[in-house]
N, C-alpha and C positions, 0 to 999 in steps of 0.2 A: 191580286194585287184593284185596290180600289184607294179613292178617296181621301177613308178612315184610314185604311193601312200605312196613307201617305200623311196623318198628321193633321186630316180638316176633320173634322165631324159635321157633319149639317143635319143629319137628326137633334146634335146639342143647340145649332144654329136655330133648327125652327120652338125648340124648348125654351132658347131664351126669348123667342120675341112672343114666344104666348106668357111664361110671367111676366114679362116689362109692360104687357098688353093696361095690366091695372092702375102701373103708377101713368102711365100716355095720359089714361085716360081724363085723368085729374089735370091737364095741362090744357086740355081743347078749348077754342075759343071758337066763336060763333060764324067766324074768318076762315074755318077749316074746311076745307072741301074730300072729302073722302076717309080712309082709317091707316092705319097703319098697314104698312104690307105690299104699298105700293113700291112703280118703279121711281118716283118721285114724291115729294108732299107740297101738294097744291094750297094754295091761301090765296081768298078772294082780297083785291087792293079796295073792295067797292064807299069800305069808310071814307077813305082819303081825300075820295073827288071833292068832301065835303071841305079839305084845305085848299088855300087860296095857291099858291106856291110848294105841292109834298116832295121832297130830299129826300130819297132813299140814305142808308146809314148801314155799316157792317162790321163787324166785328171777329175777328177769330183765334184763340188761342189754344192755350193748354194747362195742366198742373203745375210743369215741371217738376222736378226730382216728389216734391210730395207727396206723387203716388208713391215713392219704393218709404212713407213711413206707416203709409196703409196697409200696403204687402205686407209689411212688419209685422203689423198691429191687427191684422189679419181683421181690418174694423172699411168697407166699402162703401157704407151708405150716407157718407156726406163728401165725399171728393169728388162726387159730380154738382156739388152745391159750389165749388171753386172752376171747375170747367162753364159753368154757366155763367158763375160773376163777374171774371176775367173781361167777358164777349159783353154780355149789358150794361158794366156798369164805361165801361167804352161810349157805349152808344148812348147813354144818359149822361157824359158827360158835353156831348154835341146838344145836348136838350131833348132825345128822342126818345121816342117810345120804342119800346123792344118789341117786333111782333112775333117772330118766329124763332128757334132752336133746331140746329141736326149738332147729336153725336160722333163719335168716329172713336172707338172703341180699339186696339190690338193689344191682341191678348196671342199668350203660346199656346194656349187650349180654354177655349173654350168652356168651363165650365159651368152652368145656367144660370142658377141659384146667384154666385157670384156675379154673375154680367148683369144680373135683374136688379141687387144690390148698388150698381155701383146707374144703373137708367134711375134709378129711385130716389137719388139722391141729387139728379138730373133731370129728371119731374120736380122735387122740392125747390131746385130752382129757378126751374121756371115757371112754377107758382107764389115764388115774394117777385118775380118781375114782372107777372104776368102774360107770361111768352107762353105761344106755343110751341109742343117737343111735336112736330110736324115729321121726324123720320131721319135716321142714325143709320150707321154701321157699323156691327161691328165683325174683328178680321184676324184671325187662325194664322200663323204665324210660326210654325214648326218651325225646329231650327235654325230662326232667327230669334227668336223669343226663347227664353225660357219657361217650365210647363205653367208657373205661379205667375210670374209674370204680366203686366199689362202696360197699355200707359194709354191716356182719355185728352181729347179734345172736343172741341170743339167750333161751333160757326153760326153766326146769330146775325138777325136781320129786323132795322127800326125803322123810324121815320117820325120826320119832322117836318113843322112847316117851315119855309126857308126861312121868314122872319120871324118865326122862331127859335136858328140857333147860334150856339153858346158859342161864338168866338175866341171872345178875348182882346178885341177890336177897341171897344170903348172903355178899358181900365188904363186908370189916371192914379196920379198922384191923390195920393187922402185915402182912396179903397180899403174895403176892411179886408181880412183873408179871416173867415171862417173853416176851421177843419171839423169832420165828423168822425167820429171815433171808431178806429178800427176792430177785429173781437180777437186783435192780438197778428202773425204772421204772414195769415194771406197763403197768399200762394208764391212769392219769390223771395228770392235768397234762402231756397234747403241747399243748393249747393254747398252751400258756408254752412247751414245748417250743420248737415251731416259730417264737417269736421269738425266742429267743438264741442257736439257729444255723441257719446257712442249712438249707435242703429242698434240695438237686441233690444227684443220683449224687455226683458229684465230693466235694459237702461231706459226703455218711455214708460214702465206700468213704475216708476220710480215716483214717490210722491214728496212734492216739495210746496216747505209753508208758505214761500213767497207765493206762490202760484195758488198754494188752495188750489191743488190738482196736480192729479200724474204728468210728466214730462208730455207725455204722447195726447193725453188731451188736450193741452196747449197751446200743441202744435199743431195736432190737426182741425181745429178752431175752423169752419170752415170760414170762407173769405164771405164780409160783406155785402150783401144786396144791396146798392143806394137811390136803385129807382123809384122806390115808393118817398122814399126819402125826398127827393132832388124834385119830384111831382109838386109833395103839401108844401116846397119855398115856393113852385111858379102859383101854386092858387093862395099862397097868402097874399101878395100882388107883388112878390119881392122879383128884380130884370137880375138876375144870374150874372155877371157879365166872362166870367171868368170862370174855371172848372175844369180839376185835374184829377185824378186819379193817380193815385198814388201807389205804383206796384217798385217793379224791378229797375232798379235805379234810384232811387227814394226821393226826398226831394229836392237836392239837387238837378235829378234829371227833370223829374215830373212837372216841376212847377212854372222852370221857365217854356216849357210847349205851349201855357197857357196866357202866354206875357205877348205884350205885343212889345215893341223894340222901342228905346228910351226911359223904359221900369223896371225898378226892382222889385222883388217878392222879401221884405223883412219879417221875419218868425221868430217870438220869442217864445223860447224853448221849453222856460220855466214856467207858459202860459196858461198849459194843464200838465196831468200825472204819465210820465211815460208808462205803458202797460213792463209789471214785473216779465215777461217775459223776456222784451229784451237788454232789460237789468239783467238780466242772467247769463242771458247769452252775450253779452258783452265782457262779461265779469272772467266767464270762463273763456272764452277763445283770445284773450284780449284783445278785445277789438277798437280801437281808439274810436272814439264820437264823432267825427267826421264821416268815417268807415260806416259807421252803422247806418247816418246817416243819408250817405250813398248809397247807400243796400238798400233799409230794409222802410217801410211807415213809418214806423215809431210811435202809432196807436192813433196813428189820421190817416184815415181810409181814404177817403176823400176833401179835398179843397177846392174853397167859393171865395169869386173876390167879387161883395157888391157892394156899393155904395155906401157908406158912414153912414147915409140916415136908414138903414134898411137894417144894420148890423145885429141891432136886438130883436125887430122881427122874425130873420134867417131865424137868428139861434131859439126863438119858443114856435117857429112855425114843425123845425126838426126836432126839438123836444117833446113835441106834442104828436109827432111818427111815433115816438119812438125811441130817436137817437140820441146821443149825447153829444154834445156839439159847443165848440169855444170859440171865441175870438181869439185866435194867436198869432195878430199880423197887421203890419199894413203894406200897404205900397207904396213906393217911395220914386222920386225921381233920382234916373242914374243906367246902368248897361245894364240890359238882361241878365236877370239872375237872381240867386238868392243868399240871401245871409242869415245867417245863423245865431241869435245873439241871446 
């Protein structure tokens, strides 16, 4: 009896590391010390000495049951973008710059090519956010997971000068809400998605005219990474007063997280076109509108609060950065919360 007969293939683990090295190399920043394969990732903090009062930010998350779709479709090269996005977007919400990322893959059996494909997506997400992929772990769990199953999560660390922290404390009545478009469902609410649509390869490969693509393609579209978009707003001279990453819980749970007491966010639902995937989801699942806004991003992946005088400048900066952005509402005096009108 040996470890391989018990279900853990150490040689496959070695091969996975070799295959992923080419992807990891794309993410390297000059602050990274050493290479892949050490017991820990090393990252120099020399650059942040120029900050007056550097504050470390962190975020950890996974992709939820969206990985189930990747497994059914046997497409694993974008789910890693989702894992990175869910972490670095939260860091960007606070005004921070992501520095580095680590991933964790749990699998029933280590298929090196599949693991390398997953990591290629992680690396792409790191490239999109200027974060270095400095380490990770692939763990085989025979007996706990089916051989073809896996789960993916990650952890990111970022930094911001305390004076640049986005806290929401200065949001006041009269401020404007600017929404940045999502790429679709992103990585939340897939337990409900899987109840609405049949989760088979045939169903996911079905083409829908209203989507302009197959159902699976629409649902598996990777989460948008907003790090560079928010940087472009800052570089345009705009002070972002509040920022909300619209994830699980949709508008109703996430927007109040950026609000101080005494103000209410009023969102005009006709201020932008809700993407077709959400309309299809609501129709096929007979999901009430309030529940949709309480579960999904409804086409807005990031919500910003800025001064009224900065609204146009914010939208212009975002569009110049390649984002679709809209003025979607305003801040009013009232009980902290969200009104969708």
